[in-house]
PLY file of the C-alpha trace (Angstrom):
ply
format ascii 1.0
element vertex 253
property float x
property float y
property float z
element edge 252
property int vertex1
property int vertex2
end_header
0.03 -0.07 -0.01
2.73 2.52 -1.04
0.19 4.98 -2.25
-2.51 4.57 0.37
-5.08 7.31 0.28
-3.18 9.34 -2.13
-5.15 11.07 -4.86
-3.78 10.54 -8.52
-5.01 11.90 -11.92
-3.78 9.74 -14.79
-4.18 10.88 -18.33
-4.78 8.42 -21.06
-5.99 5.96 -18.29
-8.58 4.01 -20.14
-6.20 1.47 -22.00
-2.53 0.37 -22.53
0.10 1.69 -20.12
-2.36 4.27 -18.72
-4.67 1.57 -17.57
-1.97 -0.55 -16.18
-0.86 2.43 -14.11
-4.23 3.13 -12.74
-4.79 -0.57 -11.83
-1.36 -0.58 -10.05
-1.94 2.65 -8.21
-5.43 1.64 -7.15
-3.92 -1.66 -5.78
-1.33 0.17 -3.85
-4.18 2.31 -2.19
-4.43 5.31 -4.38
-7.83 6.94 -5.31
-7.53 7.55 -9.01
-9.11 9.80 -11.47
-8.88 8.53 -14.96
-8.96 10.93 -17.75
-9.26 9.90 -21.40
-10.62 11.26 -24.63
-12.64 7.95 -25.24
-15.64 8.41 -22.79
-17.13 4.81 -23.17
-13.49 3.13 -22.42
-12.92 5.63 -19.46
-16.13 4.66 -17.86
-15.29 0.85 -18.42
-11.81 1.42 -17.01
-13.10 2.86 -13.73
-15.76 0.11 -13.42
-12.92 -2.55 -13.62
-10.96 -0.67 -10.96
-13.99 -0.35 -8.64
-14.87 -4.21 -9.53
-11.42 -5.03 -8.02
-12.04 -3.26 -4.97
-10.27 0.08 -5.89
-11.43 3.41 -6.01
-11.62 5.19 -9.23
-13.62 8.12 -11.00
-13.83 8.64 -14.75
-13.67 11.75 -16.71
-13.97 12.18 -20.56
-11.69 14.99 -21.71
-9.22 16.09 -24.20
-5.91 16.96 -22.37
-5.23 19.84 -24.94
-8.45 21.63 -23.64
-7.49 23.89 -20.89
-11.21 24.46 -20.07
-11.98 20.74 -19.88
-9.01 20.00 -17.76
-9.74 22.79 -15.37
-13.09 21.37 -14.99
-11.76 17.98 -14.03
-9.36 19.38 -11.69
-12.08 21.25 -9.95
-14.19 18.06 -9.72
-11.37 16.04 -8.28
-10.51 18.67 -5.65
-14.26 18.89 -4.76
-14.60 15.24 -4.29
-11.10 14.54 -2.59
-9.86 18.00 -1.39
-6.52 17.57 -2.89
-4.42 16.10 -5.79
-0.99 14.30 -4.87
-0.22 12.69 -8.17
-0.28 13.53 -11.60
0.74 11.07 -14.26
0.85 12.60 -17.84
0.41 9.47 -19.95
-1.35 10.64 -23.02
0.53 10.23 -26.27
-0.04 9.38 -29.91
2.23 8.30 -32.46
2.85 8.91 -36.27
5.71 7.89 -38.59
7.12 8.23 -41.92
10.63 8.92 -43.22
11.64 12.33 -42.11
11.60 13.80 -45.54
8.05 12.73 -45.97
6.60 13.68 -42.68
4.20 16.49 -43.33
3.79 19.67 -41.10
0.41 18.27 -39.86
2.40 15.38 -38.08
4.65 17.81 -36.42
1.72 20.06 -35.27
-0.36 17.20 -33.99
2.40 15.39 -32.25
3.54 18.41 -30.38
0.19 19.56 -29.56
-0.90 16.12 -28.05
2.54 14.79 -26.66
3.89 18.15 -25.43
0.95 20.39 -24.73
-0.91 17.37 -23.56
1.55 17.50 -20.57
1.91 21.21 -20.25
-1.80 22.04 -20.05
-2.69 19.43 -17.29
0.45 20.35 -15.26
-0.24 24.06 -15.42
-3.64 23.53 -14.17
-2.62 21.25 -11.25
0.55 22.65 -10.26
-0.58 25.72 -8.51
-2.61 23.53 -6.16
0.45 21.38 -5.47
2.40 24.45 -4.81
-0.20 25.77 -2.38
0.23 22.48 -0.49
3.97 22.43 -1.02
3.77 18.97 -2.22
3.26 16.78 -5.33
4.62 14.32 -7.74
4.44 14.65 -11.43
5.41 11.77 -13.83
5.56 12.36 -17.46
5.66 9.42 -20.00
8.13 9.80 -22.73
9.84 7.17 -24.88
13.06 5.50 -25.51
12.78 7.13 -28.97
13.73 10.38 -27.05
17.13 8.70 -25.95
18.38 7.11 -29.34
18.20 8.13 -32.97
15.93 5.81 -34.69
14.55 5.89 -38.49
10.90 6.53 -39.40
9.56 8.86 -36.80
11.52 11.97 -36.43
8.47 13.88 -35.29
7.39 11.68 -32.71
10.98 11.35 -31.35
11.55 15.09 -31.30
8.07 15.38 -29.34
9.36 12.90 -26.78
12.60 14.44 -26.37
10.80 17.62 -25.66
9.04 15.85 -22.81
12.48 14.91 -21.30
13.55 18.72 -21.54
10.26 19.80 -20.11
10.55 17.38 -17.28
14.01 18.81 -16.17
12.88 22.49 -16.57
9.71 21.60 -14.41
11.76 19.86 -11.90
14.17 22.79 -11.32
11.39 25.35 -11.18
9.13 23.14 -8.75
11.77 21.72 -6.32
11.32 24.76 -4.03
7.66 23.72 -3.50
8.54 20.07 -2.80
7.06 18.82 -6.00
8.98 16.15 -7.70
8.96 15.69 -11.58
10.26 12.67 -13.32
9.77 11.05 -16.52
9.70 7.28 -17.80
10.86 6.24 -21.17
9.19 3.05 -22.12
10.53 0.79 -24.90
8.21 -0.83 -27.41
5.30 -1.95 -25.01
2.49 -4.37 -25.90
-0.41 -1.97 -26.10
-3.16 -1.47 -28.50
-1.14 1.62 -30.08
1.80 -0.80 -30.67
-0.49 -3.46 -32.21
-2.11 -0.76 -34.51
1.17 0.34 -35.99
3.29 -2.87 -36.24
2.74 -6.30 -37.53
3.85 -9.69 -35.87
7.24 -9.74 -37.74
8.11 -6.13 -36.65
7.34 -6.98 -33.11
9.46 -10.12 -33.28
12.30 -7.94 -34.69
11.74 -5.50 -31.86
11.99 -8.26 -29.20
15.06 -9.46 -30.78
16.84 -6.34 -30.29
16.13 -6.38 -26.48
18.65 -8.04 -24.51
15.94 -9.43 -22.03
14.43 -11.15 -25.03
10.85 -9.59 -24.99
8.73 -6.48 -25.53
7.61 -4.55 -22.26
4.19 -5.34 -20.73
2.20 -2.37 -19.59
2.77 -3.50 -16.05
6.40 -3.15 -16.36
5.94 0.60 -16.96
3.19 0.83 -14.21
5.77 -0.66 -11.76
8.26 2.15 -12.59
5.46 4.74 -12.10
4.49 3.31 -8.65
8.16 3.61 -7.73
8.65 7.22 -8.69
5.19 8.29 -7.21
6.10 6.57 -3.78
8.12 7.71 -0.96
10.90 5.41 -1.89
11.73 7.96 -4.73
11.55 10.84 -2.42
15.09 12.17 -3.29
14.65 11.63 -7.00
13.66 14.36 -9.40
14.31 15.74 -12.89
15.28 12.16 -14.07
14.26 9.82 -16.95
13.87 6.30 -16.05
14.44 4.10 -19.11
12.16 0.88 -19.06
13.11 -0.82 -22.21
14.69 -4.12 -21.34
18.16 -2.82 -22.16
17.35 -1.74 -25.89
19.08 1.69 -25.68
22.35 0.27 -24.48
22.84 -1.77 -27.49
23.70 -0.62 -31.14
20.59 0.34 -33.20
20.47 -1.87 -36.15
20.52 -0.02 -39.63
17.48 -0.08 -41.76
0 1
1 2
2 3
3 4
4 5
5 6
6 7
7 8
8 9
9 10
10 11
11 12
12 13
13 14
14 15
15 16
16 17
17 18
18 19
19 20
20 21
21 22
22 23
23 24
24 25
25 26
26 27
27 28
28 29
29 30
30 31
31 32
32 33
33 34
34 35
35 36
36 37
37 38
38 39
39 40
40 41
41 42
42 43
43 44
44 45
45 46
46 47
47 48
48 49
49 50
50 51
51 52
52 53
53 54
54 55
55 56
56 57
57 58
58 59
59 60
60 61
61 62
62 63
63 64
64 65
65 66
66 67
67 68
68 69
69 70
70 71
71 72
72 73
73 74
74 75
75 76
76 77
77 78
78 79
79 80
80 81
81 82
82 83
83 84
84 85
85 86
86 87
87 88
88 89
89 90
90 91
91 92
92 93
93 94
94 95
95 96
96 97
97 98
98 99
99 100
100 101
101 102
102 103
103 104
104 105
105 106
106 107
107 108
108 109
109 110
110 111
111 112
112 113
113 114
114 115
115 116
116 117
117 118
118 119
119 120
120 121
121 122
122 123
123 124
124 125
125 126
126 127
127 128
128 129
129 130
130 131
131 132
132 133
133 134
134 135
135 136
136 137
137 138
138 139
139 140
140 141
141 142
142 143
143 144
144 145
145 146
146 147
147 148
148 149
149 150
150 151
151 152
152 153
153 154
154 155
155 156
156 157
157 158
158 159
159 160
160 161
161 162
162 163
163 164
164 165
165 166
166 167
167 168
168 169
169 170
170 171
171 172
172 173
173 174
174 175
175 176
176 177
177 178
178 179
179 180
180 181
181 182
182 183
183 184
184 185
185 186
186 187
187 188
188 189
189 190
190 191
191 192
192 193
193 194
194 195
195 196
196 197
197 198
198 199
199 200
200 201
201 202
202 203
203 204
204 205
205 206
206 207
207 208
208 209
209 210
210 211
211 212
212 213
213 214
214 215
215 216
216 217
217 218
218 219
219 220
220 221
221 222
222 223
223 224
224 225
225 226
226 227
227 228
228 229
229 230
230 231
231 232
232 233
233 234
234 235
235 236
236 237
237 238
238 239
239 240
240 241
241 242
242 243
243 244
244 245
245 246
246 247
247 248
248 249
249 250
250 251
251 252
């Protein structure tokens, strides 16, 4: 029960890594507010948490809408009185050779992957500052660490998340707010299955020195650690959870 009675907001919490995080957080005693743009899925996610004995509330919302995020934060504060943890998990993927990536890719990826962290954080941080306590976890990617072909815009947006994490950590440290990032490797989520086929996933797994792709629960376990008091002296860091993929040479395509 490392997160007992803590109030956590998790964006993109209805499926994949986000749902694994809310499930694990609830299992560790947290009360979770799940935010997702998919209204039907977010309600179902909250029902599953409650059905397993956890406490969860669901909010349909777009993380790039400040107005909607302000409404959600207000409702969470009204219900629970505080917000202890914010996990900025929402992210999307687009990929093409760099010279073919349209401006629309860059605009969309930076809007969702970067502003989708900035907006919820700017809304919730003043409350954490007032309480002089809080934890923020931003989900980046191993693509932010190593150069890879086929998704420059995505990699750049996730690299921006790491720089943003460090800047936030420096500014918020005087208020006892810790800010860290997690950089997952390829993870068995609906997003990965939507953009890869079985042969690609086998190739990805072969590049991992642990011999498999990540499970969403692997990333959730890292989030629990960073959110808990066990990580009370850690801020501004990027925890790479990729089974060792980034420590080996990237194959040429």
